[in-house]
PDB file of N, CA, C and O in Angstrom:
ATOM      1  N   MET A   1       0.350 -62.448  12.444  1.00  0.00           N
ATOM      2  CA  MET A   1      -0.156 -63.771  12.267  1.00  0.00           C
ATOM      3  C   MET A   1       0.947 -64.707  11.773  1.00  0.00           C
ATOM      4  O   MET A   1       0.960 -65.883  12.134  1.00  0.00           O
ATOM      5  N   ALA A   2       1.856 -64.211  10.968  1.00  0.00           N
ATOM      6  CA  ALA A   2       2.933 -65.033  10.424  1.00  0.00           C
ATOM      7  C   ALA A   2       3.863 -65.517  11.536  1.00  0.00           C
ATOM      8  O   ALA A   2       4.396 -66.624  11.464  1.00  0.00           O
ATOM      9  N   GLN A   3       4.057 -64.693  12.558  1.00  0.00           N
ATOM     10  CA  GLN A   3       4.922 -65.080  13.662  1.00  0.00           C
ATOM     11  C   GLN A   3       4.314 -66.262  14.421  1.00  0.00           C
ATOM     12  O   GLN A   3       5.038 -67.175  14.819  1.00  0.00           O
ATOM     13  N   ARG A   4       3.009 -66.256  14.622  1.00  0.00           N
ATOM     14  CA  ARG A   4       2.350 -67.379  15.293  1.00  0.00           C
ATOM     15  C   ARG A   4       2.492 -68.658  14.485  1.00  0.00           C
ATOM     16  O   ARG A   4       2.741 -69.727  15.044  1.00  0.00           O
ATOM     17  N   ASP A   5       2.334 -68.552  13.174  1.00  0.00           N
ATOM     18  CA  ASP A   5       2.470 -69.726  12.315  1.00  0.00           C
ATOM     19  C   ASP A   5       3.895 -70.274  12.368  1.00  0.00           C
ATOM     20  O   ASP A   5       4.101 -71.488  12.384  1.00  0.00           O
ATOM     21  N   GLU A   6       4.863 -69.381  12.395  1.00  0.00           N
ATOM     22  CA  GLU A   6       6.267 -69.806  12.474  1.00  0.00           C
ATOM     23  C   GLU A   6       6.545 -70.505  13.797  1.00  0.00           C
ATOM     24  O   GLU A   6       7.216 -71.536  13.827  1.00  0.00           O
ATOM     25  N   LYS A   7       6.036 -69.953  14.882  1.00  0.00           N
ATOM     26  CA  LYS A   7       6.218 -70.580  16.197  1.00  0.00           C
ATOM     27  C   LYS A   7       5.531 -71.936  16.253  1.00  0.00           C
ATOM     28  O   LYS A   7       6.064 -72.883  16.832  1.00  0.00           O
ATOM     29  N   ARG A   8       4.354 -72.032  15.654  1.00  0.00           N
ATOM     30  CA  ARG A   8       3.625 -73.295  15.630  1.00  0.00           C
ATOM     31  C   ARG A   8       4.416 -74.353  14.862  1.00  0.00           C
ATOM     32  O   ARG A   8       4.483 -75.509  15.281  1.00  0.00           O
ATOM     33  N   LYS A   9       5.011 -73.959  13.739  1.00  0.00           N
ATOM     34  CA  LYS A   9       5.824 -74.883  12.945  1.00  0.00           C
ATOM     35  C   LYS A   9       7.056 -75.334  13.726  1.00  0.00           C
ATOM     36  O   LYS A   9       7.430 -76.506  13.667  1.00  0.00           O
ATOM     37  N   GLN A  10       7.690 -74.416  14.456  1.00  0.00           N
ATOM     38  CA  GLN A  10       8.857 -74.775  15.257  1.00  0.00           C
ATOM     39  C   GLN A  10       8.495 -75.746  16.364  1.00  0.00           C
ATOM     40  O   GLN A  10       9.231 -76.702  16.612  1.00  0.00           O
ATOM     41  N   ARG A  11       7.374 -75.519  17.033  1.00  0.00           N
ATOM     42  CA  ARG A  11       6.942 -76.443  18.087  1.00  0.00           C
ATOM     43  C   ARG A  11       6.605 -77.811  17.521  1.00  0.00           C
ATOM     44  O   ARG A  11       6.929 -78.828  18.136  1.00  0.00           O
ATOM     45  N   GLN A  12       5.961 -77.856  16.363  1.00  0.00           N
ATOM     46  CA  GLN A  12       5.629 -79.121  15.721  1.00  0.00           C
ATOM     47  C   GLN A  12       6.903 -79.864  15.312  1.00  0.00           C
ATOM     48  O   GLN A  12       6.995 -81.078  15.490  1.00  0.00           O
ATOM     49  N   LEU A  13       7.874 -79.148  14.771  1.00  0.00           N
ATOM     50  CA  LEU A  13       9.147 -79.757  14.391  1.00  0.00           C
ATOM     51  C   LEU A  13       9.834 -80.365  15.610  1.00  0.00           C
ATOM     52  O   LEU A  13      10.356 -81.477  15.546  1.00  0.00           O
ATOM     53  N   LYS A  14       9.831 -79.636  16.710  1.00  0.00           N
ATOM     54  CA  LYS A  14      10.453 -80.145  17.929  1.00  0.00           C
ATOM     55  C   LYS A  14       9.746 -81.411  18.414  1.00  0.00           C
ATOM     56  O   LYS A  14      10.402 -82.375  18.810  1.00  0.00           O
ATOM     57  N   ARG A  15       8.408 -81.411  18.385  1.00  0.00           N
ATOM     58  CA  ARG A  15       7.657 -82.608  18.783  1.00  0.00           C
ATOM     59  C   ARG A  15       8.009 -83.801  17.910  1.00  0.00           C
ATOM     60  O   ARG A  15       8.189 -84.908  18.419  1.00  0.00           O
ATOM     61  N   GLU A  16       8.108 -83.591  16.609  1.00  0.00           N
ATOM     62  CA  GLU A  16       8.427 -84.686  15.687  1.00  0.00           C
ATOM     63  C   GLU A  16       9.836 -85.222  15.926  1.00  0.00           C
ATOM     64  O   GLU A  16      10.053 -86.433  15.882  1.00  0.00           O
ATOM     65  N   ILE A  17      10.782 -84.342  16.174  1.00  0.00           N
ATOM     66  CA  ILE A  17      12.156 -84.770  16.446  1.00  0.00           C
ATOM     67  C   ILE A  17      12.218 -85.571  17.732  1.00  0.00           C
ATOM     68  O   ILE A  17      12.861 -86.619  17.787  1.00  0.00           O
ATOM     69  N   LYS A  18      11.548 -85.080  18.768  1.00  0.00           N
ATOM     70  CA  LYS A  18      11.549 -85.793  20.049  1.00  0.00           C
ATOM     71  C   LYS A  18      10.887 -87.165  19.921  1.00  0.00           C
ATOM     72  O   LYS A  18      11.372 -88.144  20.488  1.00  0.00           O
ATOM     73  N   ARG A  19       9.794 -87.236  19.188  1.00  0.00           N
ATOM     74  CA  ARG A  19       9.077 -88.497  19.005  1.00  0.00           C
ATOM     75  C   ARG A  19       9.952 -89.500  18.239  1.00  0.00           C
ATOM     76  O   ARG A  19      10.033 -90.668  18.619  1.00  0.00           O
ATOM     77  N   ALA A  20      10.598 -89.050  17.176  1.00  0.00           N
ATOM     78  CA  ALA A  20      11.451 -89.937  16.383  1.00  0.00           C
ATOM     79  C   ALA A  20      12.638 -90.424  17.207  1.00  0.00           C
ATOM     80  O   ALA A  20      12.995 -91.600  17.144  1.00  0.00           O
ATOM     81  N   GLY A  21      13.251 -89.531  17.977  1.00  0.00           N
ATOM     82  CA  GLY A  21      14.381 -89.922  18.813  1.00  0.00           C
ATOM     83  C   GLY A  21      13.988 -90.914  19.877  1.00  0.00           C
ATOM     84  O   GLY A  21      14.720 -91.869  20.137  1.00  0.00           O
ATOM     85  N   ASN A  22      12.841 -90.704  20.499  1.00  0.00           N
ATOM     86  CA  ASN A  22      12.380 -91.607  21.550  1.00  0.00           C
ATOM     87  C   ASN A  22      12.032 -92.975  20.967  1.00  0.00           C
ATOM     88  O   ASN A  22      12.299 -94.003  21.589  1.00  0.00           O
ATOM     89  N   LYS A  23      11.444 -92.987  19.789  1.00  0.00           N
ATOM     90  CA  LYS A  23      11.091 -94.255  19.147  1.00  0.00           C
ATOM     91  C   LYS A  23      12.363 -95.052  18.845  1.00  0.00           C
ATOM     92  O   LYS A  23      12.416 -96.252  19.113  1.00  0.00           O
ATOM     93  N   ARG A  24      13.369 -94.406  18.300  1.00  0.00           N
ATOM     94  CA  ARG A  24      14.630 -95.097  17.993  1.00  0.00           C
ATOM     95  C   ARG A  24      15.329 -95.558  19.264  1.00  0.00           C
ATOM     96  O   ARG A  24      15.928 -96.634  19.292  1.00  0.00           O
ATOM     97  N   ARG A  25      15.254 -94.746  20.314  1.00  0.00           N
ATOM     98  CA  ARG A  25      15.871 -95.137  21.586  1.00  0.00           C
ATOM     99  C   ARG A  25      15.210 -96.390  22.139  1.00  0.00           C
ATOM    100  O   ARG A  25      15.898 -97.298  22.605  1.00  0.00           O
ATOM    101  N   ARG A  26      13.880 -96.451  22.093  1.00  0.00           N
ATOM    102  CA  ARG A  26      13.167 -97.642  22.571  1.00  0.00           C
ATOM    103  C   ARG A  26      13.531 -98.872  21.743  1.00  0.00           C
ATOM    104  O   ARG A  26      13.723 -99.954  22.297  1.00  0.00           O
ATOM    105  N   GLN A  27      13.627 -98.715  20.420  1.00  0.00           N
ATOM    106  CA  GLN A  27      14.014 -99.838  19.566  1.00  0.00           C
ATOM    107  C   GLN A  27      15.419-100.311  19.904  1.00  0.00           C
ATOM    108  O   GLN A  27      15.678-101.514  19.948  1.00  0.00           O
ATOM    109  N   HIS A  28      16.316 -99.382  20.140  1.00  0.00           N
ATOM    110  CA  HIS A  28      17.692 -99.720  20.503  1.00  0.00           C
ATOM    111  C   HIS A  28      17.723-100.510  21.814  1.00  0.00           C
ATOM    112  O   HIS A  28      18.424-101.516  21.925  1.00  0.00           O
ATOM    113  N   LEU A  29      16.960-100.047  22.797  1.00  0.00           N
ATOM    114  CA  LEU A  29      16.943-100.729  24.087  1.00  0.00           C
ATOM    115  C   LEU A  29      16.347-102.139  23.978  1.00  0.00           C
ATOM    116  O   LEU A  29      16.808-103.059  24.653  1.00  0.00           O
ATOM    117  N   LYS A  30      15.333-102.306  23.138  1.00  0.00           N
ATOM    118  CA  LYS A  30      14.756-103.638  22.933  1.00  0.00           C
ATOM    119  C   LYS A  30      15.781-104.582  22.312  1.00  0.00           C
ATOM    120  O   LYS A  30      15.906-105.733  22.730  1.00  0.00           O
ATOM    121  N   ARG A  31      16.519-104.086  21.300  1.00  0.00           N
ATOM    122  CA  ARG A  31      17.545-104.922  20.663  1.00  0.00           C
ATOM    123  C   ARG A  31      18.637-105.299  21.656  1.00  0.00           C
ATOM    124  O   ARG A  31      19.092-106.442  21.685  1.00  0.00           O
ATOM    125  N   GLU A  32      19.052-104.336  22.466  1.00  0.00           N
ATOM    126  CA  GLU A  32      20.086-104.609  23.458  1.00  0.00           C
ATOM    127  C   GLU A  32      19.595-105.633  24.480  1.00  0.00           C
ATOM    128  O   GLU A  32      20.374-106.477  24.924  1.00  0.00           O
ATOM    129  N   LEU A  33      18.349-105.575  24.851  1.00  0.00           N
ATOM    130  CA  LEU A  33      17.787-106.519  25.798  1.00  0.00           C
ATOM    131  C   LEU A  33      17.777-107.936  25.225  1.00  0.00           C
ATOM    132  O   LEU A  33      18.019-108.905  25.945  1.00  0.00           O
ATOM    133  N   GLU A  34      17.497-108.049  23.936  1.00  0.00           N
ATOM    134  CA  GLU A  34      17.523-109.370  23.288  1.00  0.00           C
ATOM    135  C   GLU A  34      18.947-109.900  23.152  1.00  0.00           C
ATOM    136  O   GLU A  34      19.194-111.084  23.381  1.00  0.00           O
ATOM    137  N   ARG A  35      19.876-109.035  22.783  1.00  0.00           N
ATOM    138  CA  ARG A  35      21.256-109.459  22.535  1.00  0.00           C
ATOM    139  C   ARG A  35      22.022-109.739  23.820  1.00  0.00           C
ATOM    140  O   ARG A  35      22.704-110.757  23.942  1.00  0.00           O
ATOM    141  N   ASN A  36      21.901-108.832  24.768  1.00  0.00           N
ATOM    142  CA  ASN A  36      22.714-108.922  25.971  1.00  0.00           C
ATOM    143  C   ASN A  36      21.886-108.445  27.172  1.00  0.00           C
ATOM    144  O   ASN A  36      22.012-107.289  27.576  1.00  0.00           O
ATOM    145  N   PRO A  37      21.048-109.304  27.744  1.00  0.00           N
ATOM    146  CA  PRO A  37      20.136-108.876  28.814  1.00  0.00           C
ATOM    147  C   PRO A  37      20.844-108.368  30.068  1.00  0.00           C
ATOM    148  O   PRO A  37      20.312-107.502  30.762  1.00  0.00           O
ATOM    149  N   GLU A  38      22.036-108.891  30.372  1.00  0.00           N
ATOM    150  CA  GLU A  38      22.738-108.472  31.596  1.00  0.00           C
ATOM    151  C   GLU A  38      23.213-107.029  31.517  1.00  0.00           C
ATOM    152  O   GLU A  38      23.199-106.315  32.520  1.00  0.00           O
ATOM    153  N   GLU A  39      23.629-106.601  30.351  1.00  0.00           N
ATOM    154  CA  GLU A  39      24.187-105.255  30.203  1.00  0.00           C
ATOM    155  C   GLU A  39      23.192-104.251  29.610  1.00  0.00           C
ATOM    156  O   GLU A  39      23.541-103.086  29.424  1.00  0.00           O
ATOM    157  N   ALA A  40      21.980-104.673  29.315  1.00  0.00           N
ATOM    158  CA  ALA A  40      21.008-103.796  28.653  1.00  0.00           C
ATOM    159  C   ALA A  40      20.653-102.580  29.508  1.00  0.00           C
ATOM    160  O   ALA A  40      20.390-101.504  28.972  1.00  0.00           O
ATOM    161  N   ALA A  41      20.644-102.740  30.807  1.00  0.00           N
ATOM    162  CA  ALA A  41      20.288-101.619  31.683  1.00  0.00           C
ATOM    163  C   ALA A  41      21.345-100.522  31.664  1.00  0.00           C
ATOM    164  O   ALA A  41      21.050 -99.373  31.994  1.00  0.00           O
ATOM    165  N   HIS A  42      22.565-100.861  31.282  1.00  0.00           N
ATOM    166  CA  HIS A  42      23.666 -99.889  31.264  1.00  0.00           C
ATOM    167  C   HIS A  42      23.957 -99.381  29.864  1.00  0.00           C
ATOM    168  O   HIS A  42      24.948 -98.683  29.651  1.00  0.00           O
ATOM    169  N   SER A  43      23.117 -99.719  28.924  1.00  0.00           N
ATOM    170  CA  SER A  43      23.312 -99.335  27.532  1.00  0.00           C
ATOM    171  C   SER A  43      23.080 -97.838  27.361  1.00  0.00           C
ATOM    172  O   SER A  43      22.165 -97.272  27.961  1.00  0.00           O
ATOM    173  N   GLU A  44      23.904 -97.206  26.548  1.00  0.00           N
ATOM    174  CA  GLU A  44      23.773 -95.779  26.238  1.00  0.00           C
ATOM    175  C   GLU A  44      23.295 -95.639  24.807  1.00  0.00           C
ATOM    176  O   GLU A  44      23.697 -96.410  23.935  1.00  0.00           O
ATOM    177  N   TYR A  45      22.449 -94.670  24.564  1.00  0.00           N
ATOM    178  CA  TYR A  45      21.957 -94.427  23.216  1.00  0.00           C
ATOM    179  C   TYR A  45      22.366 -93.029  22.780  1.00  0.00           C
ATOM    180  O   TYR A  45      22.199 -92.065  23.527  1.00  0.00           O
ATOM    181  N   ASP A  46      22.903 -92.921  21.573  1.00  0.00           N
ATOM    182  CA  ASP A  46      23.294 -91.633  21.008  1.00  0.00           C
ATOM    183  C   ASP A  46      22.176 -91.159  20.076  1.00  0.00           C
ATOM    184  O   ASP A  46      21.895 -91.812  19.071  1.00  0.00           O
ATOM    185  N   PHE A  47      21.548 -90.052  20.392  1.00  0.00           N
ATOM    186  CA  PHE A  47      20.434 -89.553  19.604  1.00  0.00           C
ATOM    187  C   PHE A  47      20.890 -88.976  18.267  1.00  0.00           C
ATOM    188  O   PHE A  47      20.081 -88.860  17.347  1.00  0.00           O
ATOM    189  N   GLY A  48      22.146 -88.617  18.138  1.00  0.00           N
ATOM    190  CA  GLY A  48      22.661 -88.096  16.871  1.00  0.00           C
ATOM    191  C   GLY A  48      21.962 -86.816  16.467  1.00  0.00           C
ATOM    192  O   GLY A  48      21.902 -85.858  17.237  1.00  0.00           O
ATOM    193  N   ASN A  49      21.429 -86.806  15.241  1.00  0.00           N
ATOM    194  CA  ASN A  49      20.769 -85.588  14.753  1.00  0.00           C
ATOM    195  C   ASN A  49      19.322 -85.484  15.216  1.00  0.00           C
ATOM    196  O   ASN A  49      18.618 -84.554  14.822  1.00  0.00           O
ATOM    197  N   LEU A  50      18.869 -86.410  16.036  1.00  0.00           N
ATOM    198  CA  LEU A  50      17.502 -86.344  16.555  1.00  0.00           C
ATOM    199  C   LEU A  50      17.465 -85.690  17.931  1.00  0.00           C
ATOM    200  O   LEU A  50      16.672 -86.083  18.787  1.00  0.00           O
ATOM    201  N   ARG A  51      18.304 -84.715  18.142  1.00  0.00           N
ATOM    202  CA  ARG A  51      18.317 -83.947  19.388  1.00  0.00           C
ATOM    203  C   ARG A  51      17.476 -82.690  19.205  1.00  0.00           C
ATOM    204  O   ARG A  51      17.518 -82.051  18.154  1.00  0.00           O
ATOM    205  N   SER A  52      16.726 -82.348  20.218  1.00  0.00           N
ATOM    206  CA  SER A  52      15.906 -81.145  20.135  1.00  0.00           C
ATOM    207  C   SER A  52      16.510 -80.003  20.957  1.00  0.00           C
ATOM    208  O   SER A  52      15.871 -78.966  21.138  1.00  0.00           O
ATOM    209  N   GLU A  53      17.720 -80.185  21.448  1.00  0.00           N
ATOM    210  CA  GLU A  53      18.353 -79.153  22.278  1.00  0.00           C
ATOM    211  C   GLU A  53      18.499 -77.834  21.545  1.00  0.00           C
ATOM    212  O   GLU A  53      18.370 -76.772  22.154  1.00  0.00           O
ATOM    213  N   THR A  54      18.765 -77.882  20.248  1.00  0.00           N
ATOM    214  CA  THR A  54      18.962 -76.638  19.497  1.00  0.00           C
ATOM    215  C   THR A  54      17.672 -75.843  19.362  1.00  0.00           C
ATOM    216  O   THR A  54      17.713 -74.644  19.089  1.00  0.00           O
ATOM    217  N   LEU A  55      16.535 -76.490  19.550  1.00  0.00           N
ATOM    218  CA  LEU A  55      15.252 -75.806  19.420  1.00  0.00           C
ATOM    219  C   LEU A  55      14.762 -75.242  20.741  1.00  0.00           C
ATOM    220  O   LEU A  55      13.745 -74.549  20.766  1.00  0.00           O
ATOM    221  N   ASN A  56      15.448 -75.514  21.830  1.00  0.00           N
ATOM    222  CA  ASN A  56      15.038 -75.001  23.132  1.00  0.00           C
ATOM    223  C   ASN A  56      15.232 -73.494  23.198  1.00  0.00           C
ATOM    224  O   ASN A  56      16.258 -72.976  22.760  1.00  0.00           O
ATOM    225  N   GLY A  57      14.257 -72.801  23.742  1.00  0.00           N
ATOM    226  CA  GLY A  57      14.385 -71.373  23.985  1.00  0.00           C
ATOM    227  C   GLY A  57      14.238 -70.500  22.764  1.00  0.00           C
ATOM    228  O   GLY A  57      14.591 -69.322  22.820  1.00  0.00           O
ATOM    229  N   LEU A  58      13.735 -71.021  21.665  1.00  0.00           N
ATOM    230  CA  LEU A  58      13.577 -70.191  20.480  1.00  0.00           C
ATOM    231  C   LEU A  58      12.411 -69.223  20.591  1.00  0.00           C
ATOM    232  O   LEU A  58      12.390 -68.194  19.915  1.00  0.00           O
ATOM    233  N   ASP A  59      11.449 -69.540  21.432  1.00  0.00           N
ATOM    234  CA  ASP A  59      10.266 -68.689  21.533  1.00  0.00           C
ATOM    235  C   ASP A  59      10.307 -67.858  22.812  1.00  0.00           C
ATOM    236  O   ASP A  59       9.445 -68.004  23.678  1.00  0.00           O
ATOM    237  N   GLN A  60      11.284 -67.010  22.927  1.00  0.00           N
ATOM    238  CA  GLN A  60      11.465 -66.179  24.123  1.00  0.00           C
ATOM    239  C   GLN A  60      10.909 -64.776  23.916  1.00  0.00           C
ATOM    240  O   GLN A  60      11.535 -63.793  24.314  1.00  0.00           O
ATOM    241  N   ASP A  61       9.753 -64.681  23.305  1.00  0.00           N
ATOM    242  CA  ASP A  61       9.147 -63.370  23.140  1.00  0.00           C
ATOM    243  C   ASP A  61       8.337 -63.008  24.389  1.00  0.00           C
ATOM    244  O   ASP A  61       8.321 -63.768  25.357  1.00  0.00           O
ATOM    245  N   ALA A  62       7.687 -61.885  24.374  1.00  0.00           N
ATOM    246  CA  ALA A  62       6.998 -61.367  25.560  1.00  0.00           C
ATOM    247  C   ALA A  62       5.851 -62.256  26.023  1.00  0.00           C
ATOM    248  O   ALA A  62       5.501 -62.231  27.203  1.00  0.00           O
ATOM    249  N   THR A  63       5.268 -63.026  25.143  1.00  0.00           N
ATOM    250  CA  THR A  63       4.138 -63.864  25.546  1.00  0.00           C
ATOM    251  C   THR A  63       4.581 -65.069  26.361  1.00  0.00           C
ATOM    252  O   THR A  63       3.754 -65.687  27.032  1.00  0.00           O
ATOM    253  N   ARG A  64       5.855 -65.418  26.323  1.00  0.00           N
ATOM    254  CA  ARG A  64       6.342 -66.603  27.011  1.00  0.00           C
ATOM    255  C   ARG A  64       7.139 -66.278  28.272  1.00  0.00           C
ATOM    256  O   ARG A  64       7.530 -67.191  28.999  1.00  0.00           O
ATOM    257  N   ARG A  65       7.384 -65.011  28.544  1.00  0.00           N
ATOM    258  CA  ARG A  65       8.183 -64.642  29.712  1.00  0.00           C
ATOM    259  C   ARG A  65       7.326 -64.607  30.965  1.00  0.00           C
ATOM    260  O   ARG A  65       6.166 -64.198  30.937  1.00  0.00           O
ATOM    261  N   LYS A  66       7.918 -65.042  32.052  1.00  0.00           N
ATOM    262  CA  LYS A  66       7.218 -64.983  33.333  1.00  0.00           C
ATOM    263  C   LYS A  66       7.306 -63.577  33.895  1.00  0.00           C
ATOM    264  O   LYS A  66       8.290 -62.868  33.688  1.00  0.00           O
ATOM    265  N   LYS A  67       6.269 -63.188  34.603  1.00  0.00           N
ATOM    266  CA  LYS A  67       6.270 -61.869  35.235  1.00  0.00           C
ATOM    267  C   LYS A  67       7.125 -61.935  36.489  1.00  0.00           C
ATOM    268  O   LYS A  67       7.102 -62.937  37.203  1.00  0.00           O
ATOM    269  N   PRO A  68       7.888 -60.864  36.766  1.00  0.00           N
ATOM    270  CA  PRO A  68       8.714 -60.876  37.984  1.00  0.00           C
ATOM    271  C   PRO A  68       7.844 -60.883  39.227  1.00  0.00           C
ATOM    272  O   PRO A  68       6.802 -60.231  39.287  1.00  0.00           O
ATOM    273  N   GLU A  69       8.306 -61.645  40.227  1.00  0.00           N
ATOM    274  CA  GLU A  69       7.563 -61.724  41.484  1.00  0.00           C
ATOM    275  C   GLU A  69       7.885 -60.521  42.360  1.00  0.00           C
ATOM    276  O   GLU A  69       9.021 -60.047  42.389  1.00  0.00           O
ATOM    277  N   LYS A  70       6.884 -60.037  43.068  1.00  0.00           N
ATOM    278  CA  LYS A  70       7.100 -58.921  43.998  1.00  0.00           C
ATOM    279  C   LYS A  70       7.659 -59.471  45.294  1.00  0.00           C
ATOM    280  O   LYS A  70       7.277 -60.552  45.742  1.00  0.00           O
ATOM    281  N   ASP A  71       8.561 -58.724  45.887  1.00  0.00           N
ATOM    282  CA  ASP A  71       9.125 -59.128  47.165  1.00  0.00           C
ATOM    283  C   ASP A  71       8.094 -58.900  48.262  1.00  0.00           C
ATOM    284  O   ASP A  71       7.535 -57.808  48.372  1.00  0.00           O
ATOM    285  N   THR A  72       7.844 -59.902  49.057  1.00  0.00           N
ATOM    286  CA  THR A  72       6.924 -59.774  50.185  1.00  0.00           C
ATOM    287  C   THR A  72       7.709 -59.893  51.462  1.00  0.00           C
ATOM    288  O   THR A  72       8.581 -60.757  51.556  1.00  0.00           O
ATOM    289  N   PRO A  73       7.439 -59.057  52.460  1.00  0.00           N
ATOM    290  CA  PRO A  73       8.190 -59.136  53.702  1.00  0.00           C
ATOM    291  C   PRO A  73       7.861 -60.425  54.463  1.00  0.00           C
ATOM    292  O   PRO A  73       6.703 -60.838  54.534  1.00  0.00           O
ATOM    293  N   ALA A  74       8.889 -61.047  55.025  1.00  0.00           N
ATOM    294  CA  ALA A  74       8.701 -62.270  55.799  1.00  0.00           C
ATOM    295  C   ALA A  74       8.130 -61.934  57.160  1.00  0.00           C
ATOM    296  O   ALA A  74       8.539 -60.956  57.786  1.00  0.00           O
ATOM    297  N   GLU A  75       7.193 -62.734  57.618  1.00  0.00           N
ATOM    298  CA  GLU A  75       6.590 -62.472  58.920  1.00  0.00           C
ATOM    299  C   GLU A  75       7.142 -63.389  59.957  1.00  0.00           C
ATOM    300  O   GLU A  75       6.749 -63.314  61.121  1.00  0.00           O
TER     301      GLU A  75
END
């Protein structure tokens, strides 16, 4: 049961990080649009510590793995 709770906490943390990063990105784009409308479409945003890449693939236990597909002969 503790493993499920830990996985649930990790998924919730990832959701919160993604939500915070997306909110800041939208705010950044709005400010850029007000300041410099011509270049706003080419603006880049650095997520900094609000990246969720490090949390990807943490739950690779047996319940999350896909079953291998059987080879079927082509007709």
